All heavy atoms as an XYZ file, in Angstrom:
966
protein
N     -49.912      0.352     37.340
C     -50.722      1.086     38.292
C     -52.044      0.363     38.484
O     -52.601     -0.184     37.545
C     -50.956      2.496     37.814
N     -52.526      0.387     39.697
C     -53.828     -0.186     40.026
C     -54.694      0.932     40.579
O     -54.184      1.869     41.192
C     -53.689     -1.277     41.077
O     -52.831     -2.290     40.633
N     -55.991      0.817     40.385
C     -56.909      1.873     40.798
C     -58.077      1.255     41.567
O     -58.687      0.288     41.112
C     -57.411      2.604     39.552
C     -58.348      3.764     39.700
C     -57.760      4.833     40.602
C     -58.630      4.370     38.343
N     -58.359      1.842     42.741
C     -59.417      1.338     43.611
C     -60.270      2.509     44.086
O     -59.821      3.649     44.088
C     -58.825      0.629     44.841
C     -57.842     -0.443     44.492
C     -56.465     -0.177     44.452
C     -58.260     -1.726     44.176
C     -55.559     -1.157     44.105
C     -57.350     -2.711     43.836
C     -56.010     -2.428     43.809
O     -55.114     -3.396     43.476
N     -61.498      2.202     44.543
C     -62.349      3.236     45.123
C     -63.067      2.652     46.340
O     -63.467      1.488     46.342
C     -63.363      3.825     44.108
C     -64.088      5.004     44.725
C     -64.314      2.759     43.620
C     -64.750      5.938     43.755
N     -63.190      3.474     47.377
C     -63.961      3.121     48.577
C     -64.359      4.410     49.278
O     -63.522      5.292     49.489
C     -63.136      2.245     49.519
C     -63.922      1.882     50.774
C     -63.175      0.946     51.666
C     -63.950      0.808     52.956
N     -64.302     -0.494     53.296
N     -65.640      4.509     49.635
C     -66.162      5.656     50.388
C     -65.755      6.997     49.768
O     -65.222      7.872     50.442
C     -65.707      5.614     51.852
C     -66.211      4.381     52.576
O     -67.292      3.879     52.210
O     -65.522      3.921     53.498
N     -65.966      7.171     48.480
C     -65.672      8.420     47.773
C     -64.179      8.794     47.784
O     -63.830      9.966     47.666
C     -66.483      9.590     48.330
C     -67.965      9.437     48.037
O     -68.300      8.671     47.108
O     -68.793     10.092     48.704
N     -63.319      7.799     47.951
C     -61.880      8.020     47.898
C     -61.287      7.145     46.809
O     -61.482      5.927     46.805
C     -61.199      7.721     49.258
C     -59.687      7.863     49.164
C     -61.759      8.626     50.348
N     -60.590      7.778     45.864
C     -59.877      7.062     44.812
C     -58.475      6.727     45.300
O     -57.809      7.600     45.890
C     -59.771      7.909     43.547
C     -60.997      7.990     42.662
C     -60.811      9.092     41.615
C     -61.254      6.672     41.972
N     -58.007      5.525     45.053
C     -56.684      5.104     45.465
C     -55.904      4.653     44.229
O     -56.323      3.712     43.553
C     -56.760      3.961     46.476
C     -57.373      4.375     47.787
S     -58.006      2.966     48.718
C     -59.743      3.069     48.267
N     -54.805      5.333     43.933
C     -53.924      4.982     42.824
C     -52.700      4.328     43.411
O     -51.953      4.944     44.157
C     -53.512      6.244     42.050
C     -54.602      6.892     41.279
C     -55.476      7.785     41.881
C     -54.773      6.625     39.920
C     -56.481      8.399     41.164
C     -55.772      7.234     39.204
C     -56.635      8.117     39.824
N     -52.466      3.060     43.062
C     -51.277      2.366     43.538
C     -50.257      2.354     42.392
O     -50.471      1.730     41.359
C     -51.635      0.936     43.953
C     -50.460      0.153     44.421
N     -50.356     -1.195     44.252
C     -49.323      0.524     45.061
C     -49.210     -1.616     44.760
N     -48.559     -0.587     45.243
N     -49.141      3.052     42.606
C     -48.095      3.121     41.616
C     -46.884      2.332     42.096
O     -46.438      2.489     43.222
C     -47.645      4.564     41.372
C     -48.675      5.552     40.842
C     -48.053      6.915     40.682
C     -49.237      5.076     39.517
N     -46.360      1.507     41.200
C     -45.143      0.743     41.478
C     -44.124      1.181     40.440
O     -44.361      1.033     39.236
C     -45.406     -0.752     41.380
C     -44.193     -1.576     41.640
S     -43.886     -1.787     43.378
C     -44.648     -3.362     43.626
N     -43.020      1.742     40.883
C     -41.993      2.250     39.986
C     -40.724      1.440     40.163
O     -40.307      1.188     41.283
C     -41.706      3.741     40.295
O     -42.941      4.437     40.351
C     -40.830      4.364     39.254
N     -40.109      1.063     39.045
C     -38.851      0.302     39.075
C     -37.719      1.177     38.564
O     -37.900      1.941     37.612
C     -38.952     -0.924     38.179
O     -39.915     -1.803     38.660
N     -36.576      1.059     39.204
C     -35.370      1.749     38.756
C     -34.429      0.680     38.199
O     -33.826     -0.067     38.953
C     -34.721      2.498     39.917
C     -33.467      3.227     39.519
O     -33.071      3.223     38.350
N     -32.812      3.857     40.487
N     -34.324      0.608     36.873
C     -33.478     -0.413     36.254
C     -32.051      0.059     36.010
O     -31.280     -0.632     35.357
C     -34.109     -0.870     34.937
C     -35.455     -1.530     35.158
O     -35.634     -2.240     36.142
N     -36.397     -1.295     34.279
N     -31.706      1.245     36.518
C     -30.344      1.750     36.337
C     -29.486      1.392     37.548
O     -29.962      0.861     38.543
C     -30.369      3.276     36.151
O     -30.599      3.909     37.390
N     -28.209      1.713     37.470
C     -27.278      1.446     38.572
C     -27.086      2.678     39.445
O     -26.213      2.706     40.305
C     -25.950      0.953     38.006
C     -26.097     -0.386     37.287
C     -24.765     -0.977     36.922
C     -24.805     -2.313     36.256
N     -26.017     -2.931     35.886
N     -27.914      3.703     39.221
C     -27.845      4.950     39.988
C     -29.160      5.155     40.714
O     -30.237      5.053     40.106
C     -27.566      6.158     39.046
C     -26.231      5.936     38.319
C     -27.565      7.461     39.811
C     -25.956      6.966     37.244
N     -29.080      5.442     42.026
C     -30.292      5.704     42.803
C     -31.077      6.869     42.189
O     -30.502      7.789     41.602
C     -29.942      6.065     44.246
C     -29.386      4.894     45.040
O     -29.514      3.744     44.562
O     -28.818      5.134     46.115
N     -32.393      6.815     42.320
C     -33.290      7.871     41.827
C     -33.868      8.559     43.049
O     -34.688      7.976     43.779
C     -34.396      7.250     40.973
C     -35.300      8.231     40.266
C     -35.163      8.491     38.921
C     -36.315      8.897     40.949
C     -35.989      9.369     38.251
C     -37.151      9.782     40.291
C     -36.984     10.011     38.957
O     -37.819     10.889     38.319
N     -33.413      9.774     43.336
C     -33.926     10.553     44.472
C     -35.120     11.352     44.002
O     -34.982     12.264     43.174
C     -32.839     11.475     45.035
C     -31.690     10.708     45.633
O     -31.960      9.814     46.447
O     -30.530     10.987     45.281
N     -36.301     11.055     44.530
C     -37.526     11.745     44.128
C     -37.532     13.124     44.751
O     -37.409     13.283     45.967
C     -38.774     10.940     44.561
C     -40.051     11.694     44.219
C     -38.776      9.557     43.915
N     -37.670     14.150     43.904
C     -37.764     15.533     44.383
C     -39.217     15.847     44.735
O     -39.517     16.221     45.858
C     -37.246     16.489     43.306
C     -37.114     17.916     43.789
O     -37.220     18.148     45.010
O     -36.891     18.804     42.956
N     -40.115     15.683     43.762
C     -41.532     15.909     44.030
C     -42.359     15.168     42.986
O     -41.865     14.752     41.949
C     -41.887     17.400     44.055
C     -41.697     18.109     42.742
C     -42.725     18.252     41.845
C     -40.442     18.652     42.417
C     -42.537     18.909     40.637
C     -40.252     19.318     41.217
C     -41.304     19.444     40.324
N     -43.636     15.019     43.292
C     -44.579     14.359     42.403
C     -45.738     15.315     42.177
O     -46.268     15.891     43.126
C     -45.087     13.030     43.004
C     -43.912     12.086     43.213
C     -46.159     12.404     42.107
C     -44.250     10.816     43.943
N     -46.093     15.516     40.916
C     -47.198     16.387     40.528
C     -48.344     15.559     39.996
O     -48.129     14.636     39.209
C     -46.757     17.319     39.407
C     -46.583     18.739     39.823
C     -46.291     19.624     38.626
N     -47.532     20.263     38.234
C     -47.852     20.588     36.989
N     -47.025     20.361     36.015
N     -48.987     21.160     36.733
N     -49.557     15.886     40.390
C     -50.769     15.216     39.913
C     -51.712     16.293     39.401
O     -52.023     17.239     40.133
C     -51.437     14.434     41.041
S     -50.349     13.261     41.871
N     -52.162     16.158     38.150
C     -53.019     17.194     37.571
C     -53.801     16.655     36.387
O     -53.466     15.623     35.816
C     -52.193     18.412     37.148
C     -51.126     18.104     36.129
C     -51.371     18.257     34.770
C     -49.877     17.631     36.506
C     -50.389     17.957     33.827
C     -48.894     17.328     35.582
C     -49.168     17.505     34.239
O     -48.209     17.194     33.314
N     -54.853     17.393     36.037
C     -55.660     17.084     34.845
C     -55.325     18.123     33.792
O     -55.248     19.318     34.093
C     -57.159     17.122     35.182
C     -57.502     16.015     36.182
C     -58.000     16.986     33.911
C     -58.922     16.060     36.692
N     -55.114     17.639     32.567
C     -54.723     18.537     31.470
C     -55.339     18.041     30.177
O     -55.573     16.844     30.008
C     -53.213     18.565     31.356
C     -52.677     19.533     30.344
C     -51.156     19.543     30.378
C     -50.618     20.504     29.336
N     -49.168     20.582     29.360
N     -55.580     18.959     29.253
C     -56.092     18.635     27.933
C     -55.113     17.691     27.240
O     -53.904     17.872     27.327
C     -56.263     19.930     27.127
C     -57.179     19.759     25.944
O     -57.239     18.682     25.348
N     -57.879     20.809     25.613
N     -55.629     16.664     26.546
C     -54.766     15.693     25.852
C     -53.873     16.370     24.837
O     -52.687     16.109     24.762
C     -55.620     14.653     25.112
C     -56.152     13.559     25.942
C     -56.870     12.559     25.047
C     -57.763     11.651     25.831
N     -58.493     10.737     24.964
N     -54.453     17.215     24.011
C     -53.693     17.865     22.933
C     -53.907     19.362     22.990
O     -55.039     19.826     23.121
C     -54.141     17.357     21.567
C     -53.872     15.898     21.343
C     -54.394     15.466     19.994
C     -54.178     13.964     19.814
N     -54.761     13.467     18.580
N     -52.817     20.088     22.928
C     -52.915     21.538     22.837
C     -52.008     21.994     21.709
O     -50.923     21.472     21.519
C     -52.465     22.238     24.145
O     -51.157     21.804     24.459
C     -53.386     21.915     25.310
N     -52.468     22.961     20.952
C     -51.620     23.488     19.889
C     -50.571     24.398     20.514
O     -50.708     24.840     21.641
C     -52.454     24.267     18.871
O     -53.004     25.411     19.478
N     -49.514     24.668     19.780
C     -48.404     25.460     20.324
C     -48.850     26.864     20.699
O     -48.296     27.484     21.600
C     -47.265     25.519     19.318
C     -46.561     24.202     19.171
C     -45.403     24.289     18.215
C     -44.761     22.927     18.059
N     -43.658     22.944     17.145
N     -49.862     27.391     19.990
C     -50.273     28.775     20.254
C     -51.334     28.879     21.350
O     -51.622     29.962     21.826
C     -50.820     29.402     18.966
O     -51.955     28.675     18.539
N     -51.923     27.736     21.753
C     -52.979     27.812     22.767
C     -52.387     27.730     24.167
O     -51.319     27.176     24.386
C     -54.011     26.716     22.566
O     -53.451     25.465     22.868
N     -53.118     28.296     25.128
C     -52.704     28.267     26.520
C     -53.447     27.131     27.209
O     -54.637     26.951     27.015
C     -53.029     29.615     27.206
C     -52.690     29.565     28.683
C     -52.302     30.746     26.535
N     -52.739     26.333     27.981
C     -53.332     25.196     28.660
C     -53.313     25.440     30.168
O     -52.313     25.859     30.727
C     -52.552     23.937     28.315
O     -53.015     22.867     29.083
N     -54.430     25.166     30.815
C     -54.551     25.332     32.262
C     -54.502     23.955     32.898
O     -55.290     23.082     32.542
C     -55.876     26.027     32.595
C     -56.075     26.281     34.061
C     -55.394     27.541     34.532
O     -55.125     28.424     33.732
N     -55.105     27.618     35.808
N     -53.571     23.724     33.834
C     -53.497     22.473     34.553
C     -54.385     22.555     35.797
O     -54.351     23.553     36.513
C     -52.074     22.173     35.012
C     -51.110     21.972     33.857
O     -51.584     21.850     32.709
O     -49.907     21.931     34.111
N     -55.192     21.523     36.016
C     -56.039     21.437     37.217
C     -55.307     20.532     38.210
O     -55.400     19.318     38.122
C     -57.406     20.890     36.837
C     -58.345     20.741     38.020
O     -58.039     21.288     39.107
O     -59.378     20.061     37.873
N     -54.564     21.148     39.121
C     -53.752     20.417     40.090
C     -54.658     19.634     41.042
O     -55.656     20.135     41.529
C     -52.908     21.413     40.884
C     -51.830     20.781     41.712
C     -50.504     20.726     40.992
O     -50.286     21.498     40.057
O     -49.681     19.902     41.389
N     -54.311     18.374     41.285
C     -55.038     17.532     42.232
C     -54.097     17.184     43.374
O     -53.051     16.583     43.173
C     -55.520     16.238     41.568
C     -56.576     16.456     40.515
C     -57.868     16.873     41.156
C     -58.958     17.041     40.137
N     -60.113     17.715     40.679
N     -54.471     17.581     44.576
C     -53.658     17.283     45.750
C     -54.203     16.060     46.454
O     -55.398     15.988     46.736
C     -53.650     18.486     46.701
C     -53.053     19.772     46.148
C     -53.203     20.910     47.135
C     -51.597     19.578     45.776
N     -53.334     15.089     46.732
C     -53.806     13.879     47.403
C     -54.190     14.177     48.858
O     -53.623     15.071     49.501
C     -52.606     12.926     47.343
C     -51.444     13.727     46.914
C     -51.925     15.017     46.375
N     -55.169     13.421     49.354
C     -55.544     13.511     50.760
C     -54.454     12.913     51.630
O     -54.183     13.370     52.738
C     -56.855     12.752     51.006
C     -58.081     13.201     50.224
C     -59.211     12.185     50.376
C     -58.517     14.564     50.693
N     -53.820     11.855     51.092
C     -52.787     11.132     51.831
C     -51.942     10.347     50.836
O     -52.417      9.960     49.774
C     -53.443     10.165     52.826
C     -52.493      9.386     53.674
C     -51.826      9.981     54.742
C     -52.232      8.043     53.405
C     -50.919      9.265     55.504
C     -51.337      7.317     54.173
C     -50.703      7.934     55.221
O     -49.809      7.217     55.992
N     -50.670     10.124     51.175
C     -49.788      9.288     50.356
C     -49.176      8.234     51.275
O     -48.588      8.572     52.311
C     -48.658     10.099     49.700
C     -49.222     11.175     48.778
C     -47.724      9.173     48.922
C     -48.173     12.145     48.256
N     -49.332      6.969     50.905
C     -48.700      5.878     51.648
C     -47.498      5.384     50.848
O     -47.628      5.074     49.662
C     -49.677      4.714     51.870
C     -48.987      3.493     52.416
C     -48.664      3.417     53.765
C     -48.609      2.455     51.578
C     -47.994      2.310     54.271
C     -47.940      1.346     52.085
C     -47.635      1.273     53.418
O     -46.961      0.202     53.903
N     -46.323      5.316     51.476
C     -45.106      4.842     50.824
C     -44.668      3.531     51.441
O     -44.756      3.341     52.652
C     -43.993      5.863     50.970
C     -44.255      7.117     50.183
C     -43.006      7.952     50.051
N     -43.220      8.947     49.041
C     -43.326     10.247     49.279
N     -43.212     10.689     50.499
N     -43.535     11.079     48.295
N     -44.131      2.641     50.603
C     -43.673      1.335     51.092
C     -42.387      1.458     51.916
O     -42.090      0.587     52.703
C     -43.451      0.377     49.933
O     -42.465      0.880     49.040
N     -41.639      2.533     51.700
C     -40.451      2.756     52.529
C     -40.426      4.219     52.960
O     -41.097      5.057     52.379
C     -39.160      2.357     51.797
C     -38.995      3.078     50.474
O     -39.872      3.806     50.036
N     -37.872      2.863     49.828
N     -39.629      4.519     53.960
C     -39.652      5.855     54.552
C     -38.943      6.920     53.705
O     -39.218      8.094     53.847
C     -39.026      5.793     55.942
N     -38.045      6.505     52.837
C     -37.273      7.497     52.084
C     -37.935      7.810     50.740
O     -38.823      7.103     50.284
C     -35.847      6.997     51.838
O     -35.828      6.059     50.799
N     -37.472      8.892     50.132
C     -37.939      9.304     48.813
C     -36.963      8.822     47.748
O     -36.780      9.472     46.728
C     -38.053     10.824     48.732
C     -39.251     11.360     49.485
O     -40.166     10.565     49.761
O     -39.280     12.556     49.777
N     -36.334      7.687     47.991
C     -35.303      7.181     47.078
C     -35.745      5.861     46.478
O     -36.239      4.992     47.166
C     -34.010      6.981     47.853
C     -32.855      6.495     46.982
C     -31.627      6.255     47.837
C     -31.125      7.604     48.298
N     -29.784      7.580     48.869
N     -35.562      5.751     45.150
C     -35.748      4.459     44.481
C     -34.347      3.923     44.269
O     -33.575      4.465     43.470
C     -36.483      4.615     43.132
C     -37.801      5.379     43.315
C     -36.758      3.245     42.533
C     -38.492      5.749     42.020
N     -33.983      2.911     45.009
C     -32.638      2.361     44.959
C     -32.307      1.827     43.576
O     -33.189      1.439     42.819
C     -32.471      1.239     45.973
O     -32.737      1.705     47.258
N     -31.001      1.804     43.257
C     -30.536      1.223     42.005
C     -31.061     -0.200     41.903
O     -30.999     -0.967     42.866
C     -29.024      1.239     41.962
N     -31.624     -0.544     40.750
C     -32.225     -1.862     40.505
C     -33.296     -2.232     41.529
O     -33.516     -3.401     41.798
C     -31.145     -2.951     40.437
C     -30.225     -2.738     39.261
O     -30.677     -2.513     38.152
N     -28.931     -2.787     39.517
N     -33.958     -1.210     42.087
C     -34.995     -1.446     43.098
C     -36.359     -0.979     42.629
O     -36.532     -0.500     41.514
N     -37.338     -1.142     43.511
C     -38.710     -0.702     43.218
C     -39.187      0.228     44.325
O     -38.636      0.263     45.427
C     -39.671     -1.901     43.103
O     -39.663     -2.620     44.325
C     -39.308     -2.802     41.954
N     -40.225      0.958     44.007
C     -40.796      1.955     44.908
C     -42.307      1.847     44.768
O     -42.828      1.881     43.651
C     -40.307      3.350     44.457
C     -40.577      4.472     45.404
C     -39.949      4.552     46.621
C     -41.454      5.488     45.045
C     -40.157      5.639     47.461
C     -41.685      6.567     45.872
C     -41.036      6.633     47.089
N     -43.009      1.688     45.857
C     -44.448      1.534     45.819
C     -45.109      2.653     46.613
O     -44.716      2.928     47.739
C     -44.836      0.172     46.396
O     -46.220      0.000     46.377
N     -46.101      3.288     46.002
C     -46.837      4.360     46.672
C     -48.324      4.214     46.350
O     -48.689      3.778     45.262
C     -46.409      5.741     46.182
C     -45.045      6.154     46.600
C     -44.726      7.574     46.163
O     -44.842      7.854     44.957
O     -44.392      8.387     47.029
N     -49.150      4.591     47.321
C     -50.599      4.655     47.104
C     -51.020      6.097     47.366
O     -50.761      6.640     48.434
C     -51.367      3.688     48.024
C     -52.866      3.794     47.740
C     -50.883      2.257     47.863
N     -51.644      6.704     46.354
C     -52.137      8.075     46.456
C     -53.647      8.019     46.701
O     -54.370      7.356     45.969
C     -51.875      8.847     45.154
C     -50.442      9.120     44.898
C     -49.622      8.147     44.355
C     -49.894     10.348     45.204
C     -48.287      8.391     44.116
C     -48.563     10.611     44.978
C     -47.755      9.638     44.436
N     -54.109      8.737     47.721
C     -55.522      8.780     48.063
C     -56.064     10.149     47.679
O     -55.545     11.175     48.141
C     -55.711      8.562     49.564
C     -55.278      7.206     50.042
C     -53.926      6.933     50.277
C     -56.203      6.189     50.246
C     -53.517      5.687     50.725
C     -55.797      4.941     50.684
C     -54.459      4.687     50.922
N     -57.098     10.169     46.818
C     -57.714     11.417     46.363
C     -59.213     11.376     46.648
O     -59.832     10.311     46.566
C     -57.558     11.587     44.847
C     -56.168     11.802     44.375
C     -55.394     10.725     43.965
C     -55.631     13.073     44.309
C     -54.104     10.924     43.504
C     -54.347     13.275     43.858
C     -53.583     12.201     43.453
N     -59.776     12.555     46.924
C     -61.224     12.669     46.951
C     -61.694     12.335     45.537
O     -61.062     12.748     44.568
C     -61.627     14.090     47.333
C     -63.094     14.271     47.484
C     -63.434     15.648     47.968
C     -64.914     15.723     47.889
N     -65.685     16.506     48.553
N     -62.779     11.574     45.409
C     -63.185     11.078     44.080
C     -63.356     12.226     43.079
O     -63.775     13.335     43.438
C     -64.461     10.243     44.163
C     -65.717     11.039     44.342
C     -66.925     10.155     44.232
C     -68.157     11.014     44.445
N     -69.382     10.271     44.401
N     -63.018     11.941     41.840
C     -63.159     12.904     40.756
C     -63.261     12.132     39.447
O     -62.945     10.950     39.391
C     -61.982     13.897     40.713
C     -60.658     13.251     40.421
C     -60.231     13.071     39.114
C     -59.839     12.810     41.450
C     -59.005     12.471     38.835
C     -58.624     12.211     41.192
C     -58.200     12.045     39.877
N     -63.711     12.829     38.418
C     -63.697     12.271     37.071
C     -62.938     13.263     36.188
O     -62.691     14.394     36.579
C     -65.115     12.042     36.515
O     -65.846     13.262     36.566
C     -65.856     10.969     37.310
N     -62.574     12.785     35.016
C     -61.764     13.586     34.084
C     -62.657     13.991     32.899
O     -63.298     13.124     32.299
C     -60.541     12.786     33.600
C     -59.715     13.575     32.613
C     -59.696     12.346     34.793
N     -62.691     15.271     32.542
C     -63.513     15.705     31.403
C     -63.054     15.065     30.087
O     -61.925     14.596     29.975
C     -63.308     17.216     31.350
C     -62.702     17.593     32.657
C     -62.014     16.384     33.182
N     -63.953     15.060     29.106
C     -63.610     14.568     27.775
C     -62.391     15.305     27.239
O     -62.199     16.496     27.516
C     -64.773     14.778     26.804
C     -65.939     13.830     27.075
O     -65.717     12.822     27.771
O     -67.044     14.101     26.604
N     -61.586     14.596     26.470
C     -60.372     15.131     25.839
C     -59.330     15.611     26.845
O     -58.470     16.420     26.526
C     -60.717     16.251     24.856
C     -61.613     15.783     23.716
C     -61.882     16.886     22.754
C     -62.818     16.392     21.659
N     -63.208     17.419     20.747
N     -59.404     15.109     28.075
C     -58.420     15.422     29.109
C     -57.851     14.116     29.660
O     -58.454     13.057     29.540
C     -59.059     16.222     30.242
C     -59.364     17.634     29.891
N     -60.361     17.980     29.002
C     -58.816     18.790     30.306
C     -60.418     19.294     28.887
N     -59.482     19.807     29.671
N     -56.693     14.205     30.330
C     -56.068     13.066     30.989
C     -55.633     13.483     32.389
O     -55.366     14.656     32.650
C     -54.833     12.581     30.215
C     -55.076     11.872     28.893
C     -53.747     11.635     28.180
C     -55.804     10.564     29.089
N     -55.560     12.490     33.283
C     -55.011     12.718     34.623
C     -53.547     12.302     34.564
O     -53.215     11.207     34.129
C     -55.786     11.877     35.635
C     -55.315     12.071     37.045
C     -55.315     13.318     37.635
C     -54.877     10.996     37.792
C     -54.881     13.503     38.940
C     -54.454     11.148     39.091
C     -54.449     12.410     39.666
N     -52.654     13.185     34.980
C     -51.200     12.956     34.885
C     -50.579     12.800     36.271
O     -50.938     13.516     37.208
C     -50.515     14.160     34.221
C     -50.793     14.303     32.750
C     -51.931     14.952     32.296
C     -49.909     13.812     31.811
C     -52.183     15.110     30.949
C     -50.151     13.952     30.450
C     -51.292     14.614     30.027
O     -51.530     14.745     28.688
N     -49.621     11.884     36.354
C     -48.691     11.775     37.483
C     -47.324     12.072     36.894
O     -46.909     11.437     35.939
C     -48.640     10.347     38.043
C     -49.791      9.968     38.910
C     -50.881      9.308     38.378
C     -49.774     10.255     40.265
C     -51.939      8.919     39.174
C     -50.832      9.885     41.068
C     -51.927      9.214     40.530
N     -46.595     13.003     37.478
C     -45.222     13.283     37.045
C     -44.298     13.161     38.235
O     -44.568     13.743     39.295
C     -45.114     14.691     36.458
C     -45.691     14.822     35.079
C     -45.378     16.173     34.456
O     -46.016     17.141     34.888
O     -44.492     16.231     33.594
N     -43.217     12.409     38.069
C     -42.237     12.214     39.132
C     -40.927     12.852     38.666
O     -40.417     12.518     37.607
C     -42.026     10.711     39.434
C     -43.366     10.073     39.801
C     -40.991     10.522     40.536
C     -43.308      8.560     39.973
N     -40.401     13.780     39.459
C     -39.191     14.528     39.125
C     -38.035     14.099     40.009
O     -38.211     13.908     41.212
C     -39.425     16.030     39.290
C     -40.428     16.589     38.317
C     -41.775     16.536     38.577
C     -39.986     17.165     37.136
C     -42.698     17.044     37.684
C     -40.908     17.692     36.226
C     -42.264     17.620     36.508
N     -36.866     13.974     39.400
C     -35.663     13.586     40.133
C     -34.982     14.813     40.729
O     -34.874     15.852     40.084
C     -34.700     12.864     39.200
C     -33.444     12.372     39.908
C     -32.478     11.670     38.979
O     -32.504     11.925     37.776
O     -31.698     10.856     39.495
N     -34.514     14.662     41.965
C     -33.784     15.725     42.640
C     -32.406     15.870     41.987
O     -31.696     14.887     41.821
C     -33.612     15.342     44.113
C     -33.343     16.484     45.048
C     -33.254     15.992     46.482
C     -34.620     15.602     46.989
N     -34.631     15.195     48.393
N     -32.050     17.072     41.585
C     -30.752     17.357     40.951
C     -30.457     16.442     39.762
O     -29.320     16.025     39.578
C     -29.607     17.249     41.974
C     -29.783     18.215     43.102
O     -30.179     19.351     42.895
N     -29.493     17.773     44.307
N     -31.472     16.104     38.996
C     -31.240     15.195     37.884
C     -32.148     15.479     36.714
O     -33.042     16.302     36.767
N     -31.903     14.747     35.648
C     -32.654     14.951     34.426
C     -33.706     13.897     34.158
O     -34.433     13.992     33.190
N     -33.776     12.876     35.012
C     -34.782     11.834     34.768
C     -36.142     12.315     35.262
O     -36.262     12.909     36.319
C     -34.379     10.543     35.480
C     -33.109      9.960     34.896
C     -32.723      8.666     35.549
N     -32.195      8.904     36.892
C     -31.731      7.939     37.691
N     -31.734      6.690     37.292
N     -31.271      8.231     38.886
N     -37.158     12.029     34.469
C     -38.494     12.524     34.735
C     -39.474     11.470     34.225
O     -39.401     11.066     33.079
C     -38.621     13.859     33.974
C     -39.977     14.442     33.934
N     -40.209     15.687     33.436
C     -41.189     13.988     34.280
C     -41.492     15.963     33.494
N     -42.108     14.931     34.005
N     -40.361     11.009     35.076
C     -41.339      9.990     34.702
C     -42.726     10.609     34.599
O     -43.080     11.471     35.394
C     -41.368      8.868     35.743
C     -40.065      8.137     35.996
C     -40.187      7.243     37.213
C     -39.689      7.315     34.789
N     -43.512     10.125     33.636
C     -44.883     10.633     33.478
C     -45.816      9.451     33.214
O     -45.537      8.617     32.365
C     -44.958     11.613     32.318
C     -46.323     12.295     32.191
C     -46.418     13.161     30.955
C     -45.628     14.417     31.099
N     -45.882     15.378     30.010
N     -46.902      9.390     33.996
C     -47.946      8.386     33.819
C     -49.236      9.132     33.525
O     -49.457     10.214     34.044
C     -48.175      7.557     35.090
C     -46.940      6.898     35.627
C     -46.215      7.485     36.655
C     -46.528      5.680     35.141
C     -45.098      6.883     37.175
C     -45.397      5.064     35.645
C     -44.671      5.675     36.669
N     -50.104      8.538     32.731
C     -51.409      9.150     32.478
C     -52.509      8.144     32.785
O     -52.305      6.932     32.790
C     -51.562      9.589     30.999
O     -51.434      8.464     30.158
C     -50.555     10.650     30.641
N     -53.695      8.703     33.041
C     -54.867      7.895     33.332
C     -56.074      8.599     32.721
O     -56.267      9.796     32.933
C     -55.022      7.765     34.844
S     -56.335      6.686     35.361
N     -56.855      7.864     31.954
C     -58.037      8.460     31.310
C     -59.266      8.308     32.210
O     -59.260      7.531     33.179
C     -58.303      7.782     29.980
O     -58.713      6.442     30.185
N     -60.309      9.040     31.882
C     -61.559      8.929     32.634
C     -62.108      7.512     32.524
O     -62.642      6.969     33.503
C     -62.578      9.936     32.105
C     -63.753     10.073     33.047
O     -63.570     10.287     34.232
N     -64.955      9.915     32.539
N     -61.948      6.883     31.372
C     -62.414      5.508     31.163
C     -61.763      4.564     32.186
O     -62.420      3.701     32.760
C     -62.056      5.076     29.746
C     -62.698      3.816     29.268
C     -62.228      3.539     27.845
C     -63.352      2.976     27.025
N     -62.959      2.687     25.659
N     -60.469      4.747     32.424
C     -59.755      3.915     33.405
C     -60.230      4.192     34.821
O     -60.362      3.280     35.634
C     -58.251      4.129     33.284
C     -57.678      3.619     31.977
C     -56.264      4.110     31.711
O     -56.023      5.334     31.785
O     -55.422      3.239     31.421
N     -60.491      5.463     35.123
C     -60.966      5.837     36.469
C     -62.335      5.222     36.729
O     -62.609      4.704     37.814
C     -60.994      7.375     36.640
C     -59.556      7.911     36.664
C     -61.746      7.777     37.906
C     -59.433      9.406     36.645
N     -63.206      5.242     35.722
C     -64.548      4.666     35.890
C     -64.509      3.159     36.073
O     -65.471      2.578     36.560
C     -65.428      5.044     34.698
C     -65.762      6.534     34.577
C     -66.522      6.806     33.287
C     -66.530      7.032     35.788
N     -63.400      2.514     35.719
C     -63.251      1.074     35.897
C     -62.537      0.730     37.211
O     -62.095     -0.410     37.410
C     -62.449      0.470     34.743
C     -63.214      0.478     33.432
C     -62.360     -0.148     32.332
C     -63.074     -0.124     31.009
N     -62.240     -0.682     29.933
N     -62.426      1.686     38.126
C     -61.742      1.444     39.411
C     -62.388      0.269     40.135
O     -63.608      0.105     40.131
C     -61.799      2.694     40.281
N     -61.562     -0.545     40.757
C     -62.040     -1.696     41.509
C     -62.619     -1.237     42.818
O     -61.969     -0.481     43.568
C     -60.897     -2.675     41.739
C     -61.320     -3.971     42.359
C     -60.182     -4.961     42.512
O     -59.234     -4.913     41.700
O     -60.233     -5.775     43.443
N     -63.820     -1.674     43.123
C     -64.505     -1.293     44.363
C     -63.983     -2.123     45.521
O     -63.938     -3.343     45.451
C     -66.019     -1.467     44.223
C     -66.790     -1.131     45.452
C     -66.913      0.182     45.888
C     -67.371     -2.137     46.213
C     -67.612      0.491     47.049
C     -68.086     -1.839     47.350
C     -68.208     -0.521     47.772
N     -63.575     -1.438     46.601
C     -63.150     -2.127     47.812
C     -64.308     -2.041     48.801
O     -64.484     -1.036     49.492
C     -61.908     -1.474     48.406
C     -60.653     -1.503     47.572
C     -59.517     -0.749     48.253
C     -60.233     -2.930     47.292
N     -65.130     -3.072     48.849
C     -66.316     -3.063     49.707
C     -66.067     -3.714     51.042
O     -65.040     -4.339     51.273
N     -67.028     -3.559     51.915
C     -66.967     -4.220     53.220
C     -67.329     -5.676     53.031
O     -68.339     -6.007     52.426
C     -67.962     -3.570     54.194
C     -67.597     -2.097     54.448
O     -66.393     -1.821     54.506
O     -68.517     -1.289     54.607
N     -66.489     -6.540     53.530
C     -66.747     -7.973     53.346
C     -66.804     -8.663     54.667
O     -66.282     -8.312     55.616
C     -65.638     -8.577     52.492
C     -65.435     -7.733     51.301
C     -65.224     -8.491     50.004
O     -65.408     -9.701     49.983
O     -64.904     -7.850     49.038
C-alpha cells in the first residue's frame, strides 16, 4: 500500500494479488478505526470511515485468478488516536476468503505529499 496527501485529501493506493486459481469476487470493503487490543469482556466501537471516492484499475469487482487488483481510496484527511489502527477489510462474495490491512497513525503522518510542480 502507498499513502499520499494533497489538499486535505488522503489517498490510499492498495494493490491486491490473487495467487489462487479461483477468481475473488469482492463483495464489499470496510474502512474503520478501531482500538488495537480489546479484552474479550470489553465493548469496542468501530469508527467507520467512508471514502470520498474510489478509483479502480478495472471496471469489475473481481480479482482474476493469478491476477492483481488496484484501487485508490480518497478520504478527507484524518489521524488515528493512540492505541488505535485504521483497518481496510475486503470481503469475498459468497466465500470465506477475507483480507485485512492495517495502517497506524505513524504511517499516515508519513504520507507522501503530492504538490503542485
